[in-house]
MDTraj code that builds the backbone (N, CA, C; nanometers):
import mdtraj as md
import numpy as np

residues = "MET GLU LEU VAL ILE GLY ASN LYS ILE THR THR TYR ASP CYS HIS GLY GLU LYS VAL THR GLY ILE ILE GLU GLN ILE TYR VAL ASN THR ILE ILE VAL GLY THR SER THR ALA LYS TYR VAL CYS LEU LYS LYS GLN LEU THR ALA".split()
xyz = np.array([
    [-9.5118, -7.0162, -5.4443],
    [-9.4779, -6.9748, -5.5782],
    [-9.4009, -6.8433, -5.5716],
    [-9.2878, -6.8394, -5.6397],
    [-9.2056, -6.7195, -5.6422],
    [-9.2421, -6.6361, -5.7639],
    [-9.2632, -6.5069, -5.7417],
    [-9.2956, -6.4170, -5.8519],
    [-9.1671, -6.3588, -5.9081],
    [-9.1406, -6.3854, -6.0356],
    [-9.0210, -6.3358, -6.1022],
    [-9.0624, -6.2767, -6.2365],
    [-9.0173, -6.1545, -6.2641],
    [-9.0473, -6.0909, -6.3923],
    [-8.9949, -6.1790, -6.5053],
    [-9.0795, -6.2023, -6.6049],
    [-9.0420, -6.2851, -6.7192],
    [-9.0941, -6.4272, -6.7111],
    [-9.1387, -6.4698, -6.5923],
    [-9.1936, -6.6048, -6.5779],
    [-9.3363, -6.6104, -6.6300],
    [-9.3753, -6.7257, -6.6837],
    [-9.5125, -6.7483, -6.7297],
    [-9.5981, -6.7839, -6.6087],
    [-9.7211, -6.7324, -6.6056],
    [-9.8105, -6.7554, -6.4923],
    [-9.9534, -6.7693, -6.5433],
    [-10.0323, -6.8493, -6.4735],
    [-10.1761, -6.8583, -6.4967],
    [-10.2442, -6.8132, -6.3689],
    [-10.3294, -6.7120, -6.3792],
    [-10.3951, -6.6552, -6.2623],
    [-10.5268, -6.5917, -6.3057],
    [-10.5873, -6.5142, -6.2180],
    [-10.7129, -6.4456, -6.2472],
    [-10.6920, -6.2954, -6.2382],
    [-10.7499, -6.2210, -6.3331],
    [-10.7377, -6.0758, -6.3281],
    [-10.8409, -6.0176, -6.2317],
    [-10.8475, -5.8857, -6.2252],
    [-10.9370, -5.8179, -6.1306],
    [-11.0849, -5.8438, -6.1587],
    [-11.1173, -5.8919, -6.2778],
    [-11.2562, -5.9206, -6.3144],
    [-11.2896, -6.0686, -6.3031],
    [-11.1962, -6.1489, -6.2537],
    [-11.2201, -6.2914, -6.2378],
    [-11.1953, -6.3740, -6.3625],
    [-11.1421, -6.3124, -6.4676],
    [-11.1112, -6.3843, -6.5916],
    [-10.9776, -6.4566, -6.5769],
    [-10.9719, -6.5808, -6.6230],
    [-10.8472, -6.6565, -6.6170],
    [-10.7505, -6.6029, -6.7221],
    [-10.6264, -6.5776, -6.6804],
    [-10.5252, -6.5171, -6.7668],
    [-10.3975, -6.6000, -6.7608],
    [-10.3394, -6.6287, -6.8761],
    [-10.2072, -6.6913, -6.8829],
    [-10.1172, -6.5973, -6.9605],
    [-10.0071, -6.5571, -6.8972],
    [-9.9163, -6.4649, -6.9636],
    [-9.7849, -6.4549, -6.8901],
    [-9.7080, -6.3546, -6.9249],
    [-9.5755, -6.3318, -6.8693],
    [-9.5841, -6.2202, -6.7655],
    [-9.5216, -6.2403, -6.6488],
    [-9.5173, -6.1366, -6.5459],
    [-9.4299, -6.0222, -6.5974],
    [-9.4873, -5.9014, -6.6055],
    [-9.4130, -5.7859, -6.6562],
    [-9.3704, -5.6905, -6.5458],
    [-9.4560, -5.6716, -6.4459],
    [-9.4232, -5.5827, -6.3347],
    [-9.4819, -5.6403, -6.2077],
    [-9.4144, -5.6142, -6.0945],
    [-9.4593, -5.6636, -5.9646],
    [-9.4701, -5.5446, -5.8697],
    [-9.5877, -5.5286, -5.8076],
    [-9.6109, -5.4227, -5.7103],
    [-9.6461, -5.4863, -5.5761],
    [-9.6758, -5.4045, -5.4762],
    [-9.7029, -5.4552, -5.3417],
    [-9.8229, -5.5492, -5.3403],
    [-9.9348, -5.5083, -5.3993],
    [-10.0575, -5.5883, -5.3945],
    [-10.0997, -5.6463, -5.5287],
    [-10.0351, -5.6055, -5.6359],
    [-10.0759, -5.6492, -5.7693],
    [-9.9552, -5.6869, -5.8541],
    [-9.9833, -5.7579, -5.9626],
    [-9.8821, -5.7823, -6.0654],
    [-9.9442, -5.7480, -6.2005],
    [-9.8609, -5.7142, -6.2969],
    [-9.9056, -5.6893, -6.4336],
    [-9.8658, -5.8106, -6.5162],
    [-9.9663, -5.8750, -6.5786],
    [-9.9429, -5.9930, -6.6613],
    [-9.9716, -5.9544, -6.8057],
    [-9.8744, -5.9780, -6.8923],
    [-9.8903, -5.9428, -7.0331],
    [-9.9078, -6.0659, -7.1199],
    [-9.9971, -6.0548, -7.2177],
    [-10.0136, -6.1583, -7.3194],
    [-9.9766, -6.0949, -7.4531],
    [-9.9916, -6.1688, -7.5600],
    [-9.9574, -6.1141, -7.6915],
    [-10.0533, -6.0036, -7.7344],
    [-10.1705, -5.9955, -7.6706],
    [-10.2698, -5.8969, -7.7130],
    [-10.3058, -5.7926, -7.6082],
    [-10.2762, -5.8168, -7.4800],
    [-10.3206, -5.7239, -7.3759],
    [-10.2358, -5.7379, -7.2502],
    [-10.2578, -5.6438, -7.1570],
    [-10.1949, -5.6502, -7.0250],
    [-10.3061, -5.6522, -6.9215],
    [-10.2871, -5.7291, -6.8151],
    [-10.3893, -5.7459, -6.7131],
    [-10.3329, -5.7135, -6.5758],
    [-10.4161, -5.6518, -6.4907],
    [-10.3805, -5.6280, -6.3514],
    [-10.4390, -5.7418, -6.2699],
    [-10.3531, -5.8110, -6.1939],
    [-10.3965, -5.9245, -6.1135],
    [-10.3598, -5.9005, -5.9681],
    [-10.4549, -5.9231, -5.8785],
    [-10.4276, -5.9104, -5.7364],
    [-10.3445, -6.0283, -5.6900],
    [-10.2446, -6.0022, -5.6064],
    [-10.1592, -6.1106, -5.5573],
    [-10.2392, -6.2126, -5.4777],
    [-10.3444, -6.1683, -5.4051],
    [-10.4217, -6.2629, -5.3238],
    [-10.5034, -6.3593, -5.4091],
    [-10.5178, -6.3327, -5.5403],
    [-10.5931, -6.4208, -5.6296],
    [-10.5026, -6.5141, -5.7090],
    [-10.3733, -6.5132, -5.6814],
    [-10.2802, -6.5929, -5.7609],
    [-10.3031, -6.7413, -5.7423],
    [-10.2878, -6.8146, -5.8521],
    [-10.2939, -6.9604, -5.8496],
    [-10.1689, -7.0141, -5.9154],
    [-10.1335, -7.1361, -5.8812],
    [-10.0105, -7.1951, -5.9376],
    [-10.0352, -7.2456, -6.0776],
])
top = md.Topology()
chain = top.add_chain()
for i, resn in enumerate(residues, 1):
    res = top.add_residue(resn, chain, resSeq=i)
    for name in ("N", "CA", "C"):
        top.add_atom(name, md.element.get_by_symbol(name[0]), res)
traj = md.Trajectory(xyz[None], top)
């Protein structure tokens, strides 16, 4: 799976909660996923397709 800012993704945040949102920022070990109500920090090693 290629990580691209603006793409929709379903993954798990740092607390294990399932999150579906838009990739807003990409860092070395984490990504920031934004929804209409919040932003979540997700570890890259927890990503799911």
